[in-house]
C-alpha positions in Angstrom: -45.0 30.3 -13.8 -45.6 32.5 -16.9 -43.7 34.6 -18.3 -46.8 37.7 -18.6 -47.2 37.0 -15.0 -43.8 37.7 -13.7 -44.0 40.8 -15.7 -47.0 41.9 -14.3 -44.8 41.8 -10.5 -41.8 43.5 -12.1 -43.8 46.0 -13.5 -45.5 46.6 -10.8 -42.1 47.0 -8.4 -40.7 49.2 -10.8 -43.6 51.7 -10.8 -43.3 52.2 -7.2 -39.1 52.5 -7.6 -40.0 55.6 -10.2 -42.3 57.0 -7.7 -39.5 56.7 -5.2 -36.6 58.9 -7.4 -37.9 61.8 -6.4 -38.0 62.6 -3.1 -39.5 65.3 -1.6 -38.0 65.7 1.7 -34.7 65.4 3.2 -36.2 62.8 5.7 -37.3 60.9 2.5 -33.9 61.3 1.0 -32.6 59.6 3.7 -35.5 56.5 3.5 -34.7 56.4 0.1 -31.3 56.0 0.6 -31.6 54.0 3.9 -33.5 51.4 1.5 -30.9 51.2 -1.0 -28.3 50.7 1.4 -30.2 47.6 3.0 -30.8 46.5 -0.7 -26.7 46.4 -1.3 -25.3 45.9 2.1 -28.0 44.3 3.9 -29.9 45.3 7.4 -26.6 44.3 9.5 -23.6 46.1 7.9 -25.8 49.1 7.0 -24.5 51.9 8.8 -26.1 54.8 9.4 -22.9 56.7 8.0 -23.4 54.2 4.9 -26.9 55.8 4.8 -25.8 59.6 4.8 -23.1 59.3 2.4 -26.1 57.6 -0.2 -28.2 60.5 0.8 -25.5 63.3 0.6 -26.1 64.4 3.7 -24.6 64.3 6.8 -24.7 62.5 9.6 -26.1 64.8 11.8 -29.0 65.3 9.4 -29.6 61.3 10.0 -29.6 61.2 13.5 -32.0 64.2 13.4 -34.5 62.8 11.5 -34.1 59.2 13.1 -32.6 58.5 16.3 -30.4 55.4 16.0 -29.8 52.6 13.1 -33.4 50.5 15.0 -35.7 53.5 14.5 -34.6 53.8 10.6 -34.9 50.2 9.8 -38.0 50.0 10.9 -38.9 53.2 9.2 -37.6 51.7 6.1 -39.4 48.5 6.5 -42.8 50.3 7.1 -42.3 51.9 3.7 -41.4 48.6 1.9 -44.2 47.2 3.3 -46.3 49.8 2.2 -44.8 49.7 -1.1 -45.3 45.9 -1.5 -49.1 46.3 -0.7 -49.3 49.6 -3.1 -47.7 47.5 -5.9 -50.4 44.5 -5.7 -53.0 47.3 -6.3 -53.4 47.2 -10.0 -54.0 43.6 -10.4 -56.3 43.7 -7.5 -58.4 46.6 -8.4 -58.9 45.4 -12.1 -61.4 42.3 -10.7 -64.8 43.0 -10.1 -65.7 40.9 -7.0 -64.3 40.2 -3.8 -63.4 36.2 -4.3 -61.2 37.4 -7.6 -59.6 40.4 -5.8 -58.8 38.2 -3.1 -57.7 35.2 -6.0 -55.3 37.7 -7.8 -53.5 39.3 -4.2 -52.7 35.5 -3.8 -51.0 35.2 -7.1 -49.2 38.3 -6.4 -47.5 37.4 -3.3 -46.9 34.0 -4.7 -44.9 35.5 -7.7 -43.6 37.8 -5.2 -42.0 34.7 -2.8 -41.2 32.8 -5.7 -37.8 31.6 -7.0 -36.8 33.4 -10.0 -38.4 36.0 -9.7 -36.2 39.4 -9.8 -38.4 41.4 -7.9 -35.6 43.1 -5.1 -33.4 41.1 -2.7 -31.3 41.7 -0.2 -27.5 40.2 -0.1 -26.8 36.6 0.3 -26.9 36.7 4.3 -30.0 38.2 4.5 -33.9 36.8 3.9 -35.2 37.5 0.3 -37.7 40.7 0.7 -40.5 39.1 1.6 -39.5 37.1 3.8 -37.8 39.6 5.7 -41.4 41.6 5.8 -42.7 38.6 7.4 -40.3 38.3 9.9 -38.6 41.9 11.2 -41.6 43.9 9.9 -44.5 41.3 9.7 -46.7 43.7 12.1 -45.7 46.5 9.3 -47.0 44.4 6.5 -50.1 43.2 8.4 -51.2 46.6 9.2 -51.2 48.3 5.9 -52.6 44.9 4.0 -55.8 45.0 6.2 -56.1 48.5 5.7 -55.4 47.8 1.9 -59.0 45.5 2.5 -61.1 47.9 4.0 -62.6 49.5 0.9 -63.0 46.2 -1.2 -64.5 44.5 1.4 -67.4 47.3 2.1 -67.5 47.4 -1.7 -68.5 43.7 -1.3 -70.9 44.3 1.2 -72.9 46.7 -1.0 -72.8 43.9 -3.6 -74.5 41.6 -1.2 -71.1 39.6 -1.7 -70.6 39.3 2.2 -73.1 39.0 4.7 -74.3 42.4 6.5 -72.3 43.6 9.6 -69.5 41.4 9.0 -66.6 43.1 10.7 -64.0 44.4 8.1 -61.4 44.8 9.7 -61.6 41.1 11.6 -62.3 40.0 7.7 -59.5 41.8 6.3 -57.1 40.5 8.8 -58.4 36.6 7.7 -57.6 37.7 3.9 -53.8 38.9 5.2 -53.2 35.8 7.2 -54.5 33.6 4.2 -52.3 35.5 1.7 -49.1 35.3 3.6 -49.6 31.6 4.0 -48.9 31.5 0.0 -45.4 33.0 0.4 -44.3 30.5 2.9 -46.3 27.0 3.2 -46.3 24.3 0.0 -48.8 23.4 -1.9 -50.9 20.0 -1.3 -53.9 20.0 -3.7 -53.1 22.4 -6.3 -49.9 23.8 -8.2 -49.0 27.0 -6.7 -46.7 27.9 -9.3 -49.7 28.1 -11.6 -51.3 31.3 -11.6 -54.7 30.1 -12.6 -53.9 27.1 -10.3 -53.8 29.5 -7.5 -56.7 31.8 -8.6 -59.4 28.7 -8.6 -57.9 27.0 -5.2 -58.8 30.5 -3.8 -61.9 31.9 -5.7 -63.5 28.3 -4.2 -62.3 28.5 -0.6 -61.0 31.9 0.7 -63.8 34.4 1.0 -66.5 31.4 1.4 -67.1 32.0 5.1 -67.8 35.9 4.3 -71.5 34.6 2.5 -74.7 35.8 3.5 
């Protein structure tokens, strides 16, 4: 994987982090603090007291917005899933056709899952962030990313790249399932650590079934 590709992924996450540094409400402050605690301590060791201290609010304020730790962690994972999906948007939007857009998303998720990419890591006793999203919060990640692809599929239909009447939500789910596989499955016929090889593979096969 190239330094440029690694830099694009890291920069995307930094831009999302920058937007999260100015929480607009007490609830948002709590969510930001909870994410910081989970990143530093891990999900299991993070307590409501830790989050309250990090946010600079009382434990009562945390419980006012979140009934228990489970609901807080669920909200944090949903928030991170949204950030993860949003951080891929710039690279995807820069491509002109659906096949290239899906290819770019595959490169993004592959780099995010790869060893040595200094995105965000949970402590040693927890999974990497992406693995956590794909297990503890897989529904959040799936929902966010299916919704993400709907306007791209609509535009692709308008350009004649996919057949009229294709169920965009089903197609979006197919794209998301494909993309998730790049994080967990080893490659056999292409180099998964080479962005161009990933792009070529995805362009050839990913959306061929959508064609008119």
